C-alpha positions in Angstrom: 0.0 0.0 0.0 1.4 3.4 -1.1 1.3 6.2 1.5 -0.6 9.2 0.2 1.6 12.3 -0.1 -1.0 14.5 -1.8 -4.7 14.9 -1.6 -5.3 14.4 -5.4 -3.5 12.7 -8.2 -4.5 13.3 -11.8 -3.3 10.5 -14.1 -3.1 11.2 -17.8 -1.9 8.7 -20.4 -0.4 10.4 -23.5 0.6 9.0 -26.8 1.7 11.5 -29.5 -0.2 14.3 -27.9 2.2 17.2 -28.6 -0.5 19.2 -30.3 -2.9 18.8 -27.4 -0.5 19.2 -24.4 -0.6 23.0 -24.2 -4.4 23.1 -24.4 -4.7 20.4 -21.8 -2.4 22.1 -19.3 -4.0 25.5 -19.9 -7.4 24.1 -18.9 -6.3 21.6 -16.2 -4.0 23.8 -14.1 -6.5 26.5 -13.2 -9.0 23.8 -12.1 -6.5 22.1 -9.8 -5.1 25.3 -8.4 -8.6 26.4 -7.5 -9.5 23.2 -5.6 -7.4 24.3 -2.5 -5.9 20.9 -2.0 -2.4 19.5 -2.6 -2.2 17.7 -5.9 0.1 16.1 -8.6 -0.4 15.5 -12.3 1.1 12.2 -13.5 1.6 12.5 -17.2 2.4 9.0 -18.5 4.1 9.1 -21.9 3.2 5.9 -23.7 6.3 5.8 -26.0 5.4 8.8 -28.1 7.4 9.4 -31.3 6.8 13.1 -31.4 7.9 15.9 -29.0 5.3 15.1 -26.2 8.0 14.3 -23.6 10.1 17.4 -24.5 7.1 19.7 -24.1 6.0 18.1 -20.8 9.5 18.6 -19.4 9.4 22.3 -20.5 6.0 22.8 -18.9 7.2 21.1 -15.7 9.8 23.8 -15.2 7.0 26.3 -14.5 4.6 23.7 -12.9 6.3 21.7 -10.2 3.1 19.6 -9.6 3.5 18.2 -13.1 5.2 14.8 -13.0 6.4 13.0 -16.1 6.6 9.2 -16.3 8.0 8.1 -19.6 7.6 4.5 -20.7 10.2 2.8 -22.8 7.8 1.9 -25.6 4.2 2.1 -26.6 2.2 -0.4 -24.5 -1.4 0.8 -25.1 -3.8 3.1 -23.3 -4.9 0.8 -20.6 -1.4 -0.4 -19.7 -0.2 3.2 -19.6 -3.1 4.0 -17.3 -2.0 1.1 -15.2 1.5 2.6 -14.9 0.1 5.9 -13.9 -2.1 4.4 -11.2 0.9 2.6 -9.8 2.9 5.8 -9.7 0.1 8.0 -8.3 0.4 9.0 -4.6 -2.9 10.8 -3.9 -5.7 10.0 -1.5 -8.0 10.3 -4.5 -6.9 9.6 -8.1 -8.6 10.9 -11.3 -7.9 9.3 -14.7 -8.5 11.6 -17.7 -7.3 11.7 -21.3 -5.4 14.7 -22.7 -7.6 15.2 -25.7 -10.1 17.3 -23.6 -13.1 15.4 -24.7 -13.6 14.8 -21.0 -13.7 18.3 -19.4 -11.2 18.9 -16.5 -13.7 21.3 -14.9 -15.7 18.3 -13.8 -12.9 17.1 -11.5 -13.9 19.5 -8.7 -17.5 18.2 -8.8 -16.2 14.6 -8.7 -14.0 15.3 -5.6 -16.8 17.1 -3.8 -19.3 14.3 -4.4 -16.7 11.7 -3.2 -16.2 13.6 0.0 -19.8 14.5 0.7 -21.4 11.2 -0.2 -18.5 9.1 1.2 -18.1 7.0 -2.0 -15.0 5.3 -3.3 -15.7 5.8 -7.1 -17.2 8.7 -9.0 -17.8 7.9 -12.6 -17.8 10.6 -15.3 -21.0 9.8 -17.3 -21.4 11.2 -20.8 -24.8 12.7 -20.9 -24.3 14.1 -24.4 -22.2 12.4 -27.1 -23.4 14.4 -30.1 -19.8 15.5 -30.9 -18.9 11.8 -31.6 -19.6 10.5 -35.1 -22.6 8.3 -35.7 -20.3 5.3 -36.3 -18.5 5.9 -32.9 -21.8 6.1 -31.1 -23.2 3.0 -32.7 -20.1 0.9 -32.2 -19.8 2.1 -28.6 -23.5 1.2 -28.0 -22.9 -2.3 -29.4 -19.8 -2.7 -27.2 -21.6 -1.8 -23.9 -24.7 -3.7 -24.9 -22.6 -6.8 -25.3 -20.6 -6.2 -22.2 -23.7 -5.9 -20.0 -24.9 -9.3 -21.3 -21.6 -11.1 -21.0 -20.1 -9.4 -17.9 -23.0 -7.9 -15.9 -25.7 -5.3 -15.8 -23.4 -3.1 -13.6 -21.5 -1.9 -16.7 -22.5 1.6 -17.5 -23.2 2.4 -21.2 -21.9 5.9 -20.9 -18.9 5.7 -18.6 -15.4 5.4 -20.0 -12.0 6.0 -18.3 -12.9 9.4 -16.8 -13.4 8.6 -13.1 -12.3 9.5 -9.6 -11.2 6.7 -7.3 -10.2 6.5 -3.7 -6.8 5.2 -2.5 -8.5 2.0 -1.4 -9.7 1.3 -4.9 -6.4 2.0 -6.5 -4.5 -0.2 -4.1 -6.8 -3.1 -5.0 -6.3 -2.4 -8.7 -2.5 -2.3 -8.3 -2.6 -5.7 -6.6 -4.5 -7.3 -9.4 -2.3 -9.8 -11.5 -4.1 -9.2 -14.8 -1.6 -8.5 -17.6 -4.1 -6.5 -19.7 -6.8 -5.0 -17.4 -9.7 -3.2 -18.9 -10.4 -0.7 -16.2 -13.9 0.4 -17.4 -15.0 -3.1 -16.6 -12.6 -3.9 -13.7 -13.5 -0.9 -11.5 -17.3 -1.4 -11.4 -16.8 -5.2 -11.0 -15.0 -4.6 -7.6 -18.3 -3.4 -6.0 -17.0 -0.3 -4.3 -19.6 2.4 -3.4 -20.0 4.8 -6.3 -21.7 7.9 -7.7 -22.0 9.6 -11.0 -21.4 13.0 -12.5 -22.8 13.9 -15.9 -21.0 16.0 -18.5 -21.2 16.9 -22.2 -18.5 15.1 -24.2 -16.5 17.7 -26.3 -14.6 17.5 -29.6 -11.0 16.4 -29.5 -9.0 19.6 -29.0 -6.1 18.7 -31.4 -4.4 15.7 -33.1 -6.0 12.4 -34.2 -7.9 9.8 -32.2 -5.8 7.1 -30.6 -8.6 4.6 -30.7 -9.2 3.7 -34.4 -11.3 0.8 -35.3 -8.4 -1.7 -34.9 -7.8 -0.7 -31.3 -11.6 -0.7 -30.6 -11.7 -4.3 -31.8 -8.7 -5.2 -29.6 -10.4 -3.6 -26.6 -13.5 -5.6 -27.3 -11.6 -8.9 -27.5 -9.7 -8.1 -24.3 -12.9 -7.1 -22.6 -14.7 -10.3 -23.6 -11.8 -12.8 -22.9 -10.8 -11.0 -19.7 -14.3 -11.2 -18.1 -16.3 -14.0 -19.6 -15.9 -17.6 -20.8 -19.0 -17.0 -23.0 -17.1 -17.4 -26.3 -15.9 -20.8 -25.3 -19.5 -21.8 -24.4 -20.6 -20.4 -27.8 -18.0 -22.4 -29.5 -19.1 -25.5 -27.7 -22.7 -24.9 -28.7 -21.8 -24.3 -32.3 -19.8 -27.5 -32.3 -22.7 -29.5 -30.9 -25.0 -27.9 -33.5 -22.5 -28.8 -36.3 -22.3 -32.3 -35.0 -26.1 -32.7 -35.0 -26.2 -31.3 -38.6 -23.6 -33.8 -39.7 -25.7 -36.6 -38.2 -28.7 -35.4 -40.2 -26.6 -35.2 -43.4 -25.3 -38.7 -42.7 -28.8 -40.2 -42.3 -29.9 -38.3 -45.4 -27.0 -39.7 -47.4 -27.6 -43.2 -46.2 -31.3 -43.0 -47.1 -30.5 -41.6 -50.5 -28.0 -44.3 -51.1 -30.5 -46.9 -50.0 -33.2 -45.8 -52.4 -30.6 -45.4 -55.2 -31.1 -41.7 -55.9 -27.5 -40.7 -55.3 -25.8 -38.8 -58.1 -22.2 -37.7 -58.3 -21.8 -34.0 -57.5 -19.6 -31.6 -55.7 -21.8 -28.7 -54.7 -23.2 -30.2 -51.4 -19.8 -31.5 -50.4 -18.2 -28.2 -51.2 -20.7 -26.3 -49.1 -20.4 -28.7 -46.2 -16.6 -28.6 -46.1 -16.6 -24.8 -46.2 -19.3 -24.5 -43.5 -17.7 -27.0 -41.1 -14.2 -25.8 -41.8 -15.2 -22.2 -41.1 -16.9 -23.1 -37.8 -13.9 -25.1 -36.7 -11.5 -22.2 -37.4 -13.7 -19.8 -35.5 -13.8 -22.1 -32.5 -10.1 -22.6 -32.6 -9.6 -18.9 -32.8 -11.7 -18.3 -29.7 -9.8 -21.0 -27.9 -6.5 -19.4 -29.0 -7.5 -16.0 -27.4 -7.8 -17.7 -24.0 -4.6 -19.8 -24.4 -2.8 -16.6 -25.5 -3.8 -14.9 -22.3 -2.7 -17.9 -20.2 0.6 -18.0 -22.1 1.3 -14.3 -21.4 0.5 -14.7 -17.7 2.8 -17.7 -17.4 5.7 -15.8 -19.0 5.4 -13.2 -16.3 7.1 -10.4 -18.4 6.5 -6.9 -17.2 3.6 -5.1 -18.9 5.7 -2.0 -19.2 9.1 -0.5 -18.2 9.6 3.0 -17.0 12.3 5.0 -18.8 12.3 7.7 -16.2 10.1 9.4 -13.6 10.8 13.0 -12.8 9.8 12.5 -9.2 12.5 10.0 -8.7 16.2 10.8 -8.1 18.5 9.6 -10.8 20.7 7.6 -8.5 17.9 5.1 -7.6 17.8 1.5 -8.7 15.1 2.3 -11.3 16.1 1.3 -14.8 16.4 4.6 -16.6 16.8 5.1 -20.3 19.6 7.6 -20.5 19.4 8.3 -24.2 15.7 8.9 -24.0 16.1 11.4 -21.1 19.0 13.3 -22.7 17.1 13.6 -26.1 14.2 15.1 -24.1 16.4 17.7 -22.4 16.5 15.9 -19.0 19.8 16.0 -17.3 21.2 12.6 -16.5 24.0 11.9 -14.0 26.8 9.6 -15.1 26.5 6.3 -13.3 30.3 6.2 -12.8 30.2 9.6 -11.2 27.5 8.4 -8.9 29.5 5.4 -7.8 32.5 7.6 -7.2 30.4 9.9 -4.9 29.1 6.9 -3.0 32.6 5.6 -2.5 33.8 9.0 -1.2 30.8 9.3 1.1 
């Protein structure tokens, strides 16, 4: 359990958000300064290839509460969020994206509701999503509809990753062994007391979306395989149905042979092979998703590695990436000089 050093931590995963960083800071800082509580902003760079890290370090010179945690490579939004939650030191922790589609101004209302109603989680609920495309709204609706039926009715259809959590909730999340957690499902599944705050979802302030269709599909697969064995049960049901169909076809073929009405042909055989082969491949693919998750868990490899954390001294045992820091304008002490100072002391 991590001792809380500040009242509020704001965790923000970032990937190639150079165009949005200044807008985000300009709106977030006045909100946090006006809360009258101690705070930190944990900006987790998810292996950006643009100047996101450099700009964050420049902004940090004028904003000491800004903390930069740079990951060695891109690991995905949920894993970057996991890194930020592990690094956060606040009594309450807010997760928010840097694209400003979720307004920082709601954070104060979230914190007030958590304190007055004594709840552990306050979800940001999108009461208006008219700024999203029709395709985005439809696919999101299908996703949450499916999650509620496979996972449970406690899944909100308008709550994403904008939420406030107490230290107790974050400690539980940090202790979970899941290699690829989907927090929008994990957090409500824990059963902590909760409340909601509604807001209007805004347009992305700059840059491009980091959740194209391919990542949305990956999120859906992780959500389903991480929370339900329903695909395996579906595969079993489809297999049984296919077996029953094969029995009917066998009986039909024997009857046709018995009455002498069989004629040579390839159409029925061709269709049967394609149908059964396709069903088998789908079932094997579903099984492979679960085996892949088991394989990744058995390997025990770290989900992410931190290149540097500006809140940590450079002479710690943390595995820093010296080249990354120097390219970002972050001064790095020579390890040999550090060992010499330790010897002298």
